[in-house]
VOBA-1610 file (N, C-alpha, C; in pm, whole numbers, padded with zeros to 5 digits, always signed):
BEGIN
Met-02535+14410-00231Met-02665+14349-00255Met-02775+14443-00203Gln-02874+14466-00285Gln-02980+14558-00249Gln-03088+14486-00167Arg-03141+14555-00067Arg-03245+14497+00018Arg-03377+14491-00057Lys-03454+14388-00026Lys-03588+14378-00082Lys-03682+14461+00004Lys-03779+14524-00060Lys-03880+14600+00011Lys-04014+14532-00011Phe-04082+14504+00098Phe-04210+14436+00091Phe-04320+14533+00131Asp-04433+14527+00061Asp-04543+14616+00096Asp-04617+14562+00220Ala-04698+14649+00278Ala-04767+14616+00403Ala-04861+14497+00387Glu-04924+14486+00272Glu-05018+14376+00248Glu-04945+14241+00251Phe-04828+14236+00189Phe-04749+14113+00187Phe-04704+14076+00328Lys-04656+14177+00403Lys-04611+14152+00541Lys-04726+14099+00626Ala-04844+14159+00610Ala-04961+14116+00688Ala-04999+13972+00654Lys-04992+13939+00527Lys-05026+13803+00483Lys-04931+13700+00544Val-04801+13731+00541Val-04700+13640+00597Val-04717+13630+00749Ala-04737+13743+00815Ala-04752+13744+00961Ala-04876+13667+01003Leu-04984+13681+00929Leu-05107+13609+00961Leu-05086+13458+00950Glu-05013+13416+00849Glu-04981+13273+00836Glu-04902+13225+00957Ala-04809+13307+01003Ala-04727+13270+01118Ala-04811+13265+01246Ile-04903+13359+01260Ile-04988+13363+01379Ile-05080+13241+01385Lys-05126+13196+01270Lys-05214+13078+01267Lys-05147+12958+01331Gly-05016+12946+01313Gly-04941+12839+01377Gly-04960+12701+01314Gln-05014+12695+01196Gln-05036+12567+01131Gln-04908+12511+01069Arg-04814+12601+01040Arg-04685+12559+00984Arg-04574+12630+01059Ser-04453+12580+01046Ser-04339+12642+01113Ser-04298+12770+01041Leu-04224+12854+01111Leu-04176+12977+01050Leu-04087+12948+00930Thr-04011+12840+00938Thr-03922+12802+00829Thr-04002+12766+00704Glu-04111+12692+00722Glu-04195+12655+00608Glu-04259+12778+00544Ile-04307+12868+00629Ile-04370+12990+00578Ile-04266+13075+00505Ala-04148+13088+00564Ala-04040+13167+00503Ala-04002+13110+00367Ser-03997+12978+00358Ser-03961+12914+00233Ser-04066+12941+00126Glu-04193+12933+00165Glu-04301+12956+00069Glu-04299+13100+00015Phe-04279+13197+00105Phe-04285+13337+00066Phe-04149+13395+00028Lys-04045+13311+00033Lys-03908+13351-00006Lys-03856+13470+00076Val-03870+13457+00209Val-03813+13554+00303Val-03739+13477+00411His-03658+13545+00488His-03582+13480+00594His-03675+13448+00712Pro-03656+13334+00777Pro-03741+13297+00891Pro-03740+13402+01002Asn-03626+13467+01025Asn-03620+13572+01127Asn-03714+13687+01091Gln-03725+13717+00962Gln-03812+13825+00917Gln-03958+13789+00944Val-03993+13665+00920Val-04129+13618+00947Val-04161+13636+01096Gly-04068+13595+01179Gly-04087+13609+01324Gly-04100+13753+01367Gln-04022+13841+01306Gln-04029+13983+01339Gln-04164+14042+01300Trp-04212+14010+01179Trp-04342+14061+01136Trp-04453+14008+01225Lys-04443+13880+01264Lys-04543+13820+01354Lys-04545+13896+01486Lys-04428+13925+01541Lys-04420+13998+01668Lys-04479+14137+01655Glu-04451+14207+01544Glu-04504+14341+01523Glu-04657+14340+01521Val-04714+14240+01454Val-04860+14231+01446Val-04919+14205+01584Ile-04861+14113+01656Ile-04912+14080+01789Ile-04901+14200+01882Asp-04789+14272+01876Asp-04769+14389+01961Asp-04866+14502+01929Ser-04909+14511+01804Ser-04996+14622+01764Ser-05145+14589+01777Leu-05179+14467+01812Leu-05320+14429+01821Leu-05396+14512+01924Ala-05338+14536+02041Ala-05407+14614+02144Ala-05437+14755+02094Gly-05348+14812+02017Gly-05368+14946+01963Gly-05486+14953+01867Ile-05513+14847+01798Ile-05625+14844+01705Ile-05756+14862+01779Phe-05772+14791+01891Phe-05896+14796+01965Phe-05908+14920+02052Ser-05798+14983+02086Ser-05803+15103+02170Ser-05820+15230+02087Gly-05808+15221+01957Gly-05819+15338+01872Gly-05688+15415+01863Glu-05582+15362+01923Glu-05453+15429+01924Glu-05399+15449+01784Ile-05416+15353+01698Ile-05364+15360+01562Ile-05435+15469+01483Ile-05566+15480+01498Ile-05641+15584+01428Ile-05598+15721+01478His-05581+15734+01610His-05539+15860+01669His-05400+15899+01619Arg-05310+15801+01613Arg-05174+15826+01566Arg-05175+15871+01420Thr-05261+15812+01340Thr-05271+15848+01199Thr-05319+15992+01183Glu-05416+16032+01263Glu-05466+16169+01258Glu-05357+16267+01298Glu-05281+16234+01402Glu-05171+16320+01445Glu-05065+16330+01336Asp-05036+16218+01270Asp-04938+16219+01162Asp-04982+16310+01048Glu-05112+16307+01015Glu-05164+16391+00908Glu-05153+16539+00945Lys-05184+16572+01070Lys-05174+16712+01115Lys-05028+16758+01107Leu-04938+16673+01154Leu-04796+16708+01150Leu-04748+16726+01007Lys-04793+16639+00918Lys-04755+16648+00777Lys-04802+16780+00717Glu-04925+16820+00748Glu-04978+16947+00698Glu-04894+17064+00749Gln-04858+17061+00878Gln-04778+17168+00936Gln-04641+17176+00868Leu-04580+17060+00845Leu-04448+17058+00784Leu-04452+17107+00640Tyr-04554+17068+00564Tyr-04567+17117+00427Tyr-04587+17268+00426Ser-04665+17317+00519Ser-04687+17461+00530Ser-04556+17533+00560Gln-04479+17476+00652Gln-04352+17535+00689Gln-04254+17534+00570Ile-04253+17424+00497Ile-04167+17415+00378Ile-04205+17522+00277Gly-04335+17539+00255Gly-04382+17641+00162Gly-04340+17780+00205Gln-04355+17809+00334Gln-04317+17940+00387Gln-04167+17964+00368Leu-04086+17863+00399Leu-03941+17876+00384Leu-03901+17896+00238Lys-03970+17829+00148Lys-03940+17845+00006Lys-03968+17988-00039Val-04080+18042+00006Val-04114+18180-00027Val-04008+18274+00027Glu-03965+18252+00151Glu-03863+18338+00211Glu-03730+18329+00136Ile-03692+18209+00097Ile-03567+18191+00022Ile-03575+18261-00112Asp-03686+18244-00181Asp-03703+18311-00311Asp-03695+18463-00294Trp-03757+18517-00189Trp-03755+18660-00164Trp-03612+18707-00138Leu-03538+18630-00054Leu-03400+18666-00024Leu-03312+18662-00149Lys-03331+18563-00232Lys-03254+18552-00356Lys-03281+18674-00445Lys-03407+18713-00452Lys-03444+18828-00535Lys-03382+18956-00482Lys-03388+18975-00352Lys-03336+19099-00291Lys-03184+19106-00294Thr-03116+18992-00283Thr-02969+18994-00282Thr-02912+18977-00422Gly-02992+18936-00517Gly-02944+18917-00653Gly-02869+18786-00673Ile-02883+18693-00580Ile-02816+18562-00592Ile-02895+18477-00689Lys-02821+18414-00781Lys-02886+18325-00879Lys-02831+18184-00862Tyr-02920+18086-00851Tyr-02879+17946-00841Tyr-02947+17864-00945
//
């Protein structure tokens, strides 16, 4: 059986419903067709990340992720050039 993948917007919507506390996790899970444990997990993730929103930690982490991504793409490009050069010099064809 293949796992379902939910986008961030859907998870946020479900977690927000759970945080409101107007209905039980079981009722929310039934409405959105997910397991109650999943609802609880998303709720916990949102609550745990709230402090990071106000401290700017999430924005800082995103900037670091972008810098790392740029470095990795640069490294991949460099390695590809080196591999192509080695293939040309050794006469290996793939």
